[in-house]
C-alpha positions in Angstrom: -4.0 -14.6 -35.7 -4.6 -11.0 -34.4 -8.3 -11.9 -33.5 -7.0 -14.9 -31.3 -4.7 -12.5 -29.6 -7.4 -9.7 -29.1 -9.7 -12.3 -27.5 -7.0 -13.7 -25.4 -6.1 -10.3 -24.1 -9.6 -9.4 -23.6 -10.2 -12.5 -21.5 -6.9 -11.8 -19.5 -8.2 -8.5 -18.8 -11.5 -9.6 -17.6 -9.8 -12.5 -15.4 -7.5 -9.9 -14.0 -10.3 -7.4 -13.0 -12.5 -10.3 -11.5 -9.7 -11.6 -9.5 -8.7 -8.1 -8.0 -12.6 -7.5 -7.3 -12.5 -10.8 -5.4 -9.5 -10.0 -3.5 -10.8 -6.5 -2.7 -14.3 -7.9 -1.6 -12.7 -10.3 0.9 -10.7 -7.6 2.6 -12.0 -6.1 5.7 -12.3 -2.3 5.5 -11.1 -0.4 8.6 -14.4 1.4 9.0 -16.1 -2.2 9.1 -14.4 -3.0 12.3 -15.9 -1.7 15.7 -13.8 1.3 17.0 -11.6 0.6 20.0 -8.7 2.6 21.7 -5.2 1.9 20.3 -2.8 1.5 23.2 -0.2 -1.0 22.2 3.2 0.2 21.5 5.3 -0.6 18.7 7.3 -3.9 19.5 10.5 -5.2 18.3 9.1 -8.4 16.9 8.9 -7.8 13.1 8.4 -10.2 10.3 9.1 -9.7 6.7 6.7 -9.9 3.8 8.3 -10.6 0.5 6.8 -10.3 -2.9 8.6 -12.3 -5.5 6.4 -10.9 -8.5 7.3 -7.5 -8.1 10.7 -7.9 -6.2 10.0 -5.9 -3.0 9.9 -6.6 0.8 8.6 -4.8 3.8 8.7 -5.5 7.6 5.7 -5.4 10.0 5.1 -5.7 13.6 3.5 -9.2 14.0 1.6 -8.5 17.2 -0.1 -5.2 15.6 -0.6 -5.8 12.0 -2.2 -9.0 10.6 -2.0 -10.1 6.9 -5.3 -10.4 5.2 -3.9 -12.6 2.5 -2.0 -12.0 -0.6 -3.8 -10.8 -3.8 -4.8 -13.5 -6.3 -2.6 -12.0 -8.9 0.3 -11.8 -6.5 0.8 -8.0 -6.6 0.6 -7.2 -2.9 -0.5 -7.8 0.7 -2.9 -5.9 3.0 -2.5 -5.7 6.6 -5.1 -4.7 9.3 -4.3 -3.6 12.9 -5.6 -5.8 15.9 -7.9 -2.9 16.8 -8.9 -2.2 13.2 -8.1 1.5 13.4 -5.1 1.2 10.9 -4.2 -0.6 7.7 -1.3 -1.1 5.6 -1.3 -2.0 1.9 1.8 -2.8 0.0 1.7 -3.5 -3.8 3.5 -3.6 -7.0 2.2 -2.7 -10.5 3.3 -2.2 -14.0 3.6 1.3 -15.2 1.5 0.8 -18.3 0.6 4.6 -18.5 4.3 5.2 -18.6 4.1 8.2 -15.9 7.1 9.7 -14.5 7.9 9.6 -10.6 6.6 13.3 -10.5 3.3 12.3 -12.2 2.7 9.5 -9.9 3.6 11.6 -6.9 1.3 14.3 -8.2 -1.6 12.0 -8.5 -1.3 10.0 -5.3 -0.5 12.9 -3.1 -3.8 14.8 -4.3 -6.0 11.7 -4.0 -5.5 8.9 -1.6 -7.8 6.1 -1.5 -10.6 8.4 -3.1 -10.1 11.1 -0.4 -8.3 14.5 -0.8 -4.9 14.7 1.0 -3.6 17.7 2.7 0.2 17.0 2.5 2.4 18.1 5.2 5.7 16.4 4.4 7.1 15.2 1.0 10.4 14.1 -0.5 11.0 13.2 -3.9 14.3 12.1 -6.0 16.1 9.5 -7.5 13.7 6.5 -8.1 11.3 7.0 -4.9 9.0 9.4 -3.2 7.4 9.7 0.1 4.6 12.0 1.5 2.4 12.1 4.5 -0.6 14.2 5.4 -4.1 14.4 6.6 -6.9 12.8 4.7 -10.5 12.8 6.2 -9.2 12.5 9.9 -6.6 10.0 9.2 -2.7 10.4 8.8 -1.7 8.9 5.6 1.8 7.9 4.6 3.0 6.6 1.1 6.4 5.5 -0.2 6.6 4.5 -3.8 9.5 3.3 -5.9 9.6 3.3 -9.8 12.1 1.2 -11.0 12.4 -0.8 -14.5 8.8 0.4 -15.6 7.3 -0.9 -12.4 6.1 0.7 -9.1 6.3 -0.6 -5.7 4.1 1.3 -3.1 3.6 1.0 0.7 0.4 2.9 2.0 -0.2 3.4 5.7 -3.4 5.0 7.0 -4.2 5.3 10.9 -6.2 7.7 12.9 -4.8 11.1 13.9 -5.8 10.3 17.6 -3.2 7.3 17.4 -0.3 9.5 15.9 2.2 9.3 18.4 1.8 5.5 18.8 2.2 5.0 15.0 5.0 7.4 14.4 7.8 4.9 14.8 6.0 2.1 13.2 5.8 4.3 10.1 9.4 5.2 10.4 10.5 1.4 10.7 8.3 0.2 7.9 9.4 3.0 5.5 13.0 2.1 6.1 12.6 -1.5 5.8 10.4 -1.3 2.5 12.9 -2.3 -0.2 12.9 -2.8 -3.9 15.2 -5.6 -4.9 15.7 -4.3 -8.6 
């Protein structure tokens, strides 16, 4: 019986990793999109993405950010700006390493998408944290909840040169990013 369980677990892990790889491979990287100037202001026309698997939601400006398709495993969604200069990733995950909120914060605020971060603003307390800073010429923002041994994370990346145009967007998305449990 244990061997069957072990084989089943191994197959599930391989399938999960394959599905994640397919999802990530299908996503366009911001660097793959030709660079253009960002001039569009944040609008009042927001839609809401709801994730049933991890019980969270986030609003996004539908004229500026375009959904790239939910992950095969249902953990989240990736959005790319019309001009390709910004990206938003929202996802949930199980806290299989049983990390504390402080440990997750320490890890994420040092290394954002494989690049070091110079954090300029941070807040941690209760069941969530936020930080923003500079990473390789981009402004990065993260808000993460840790509830019921699950994390829900909102990551936003945009070029420094578009800072003023995106400041209101980041505030609005951070305010409407909610964990339902």
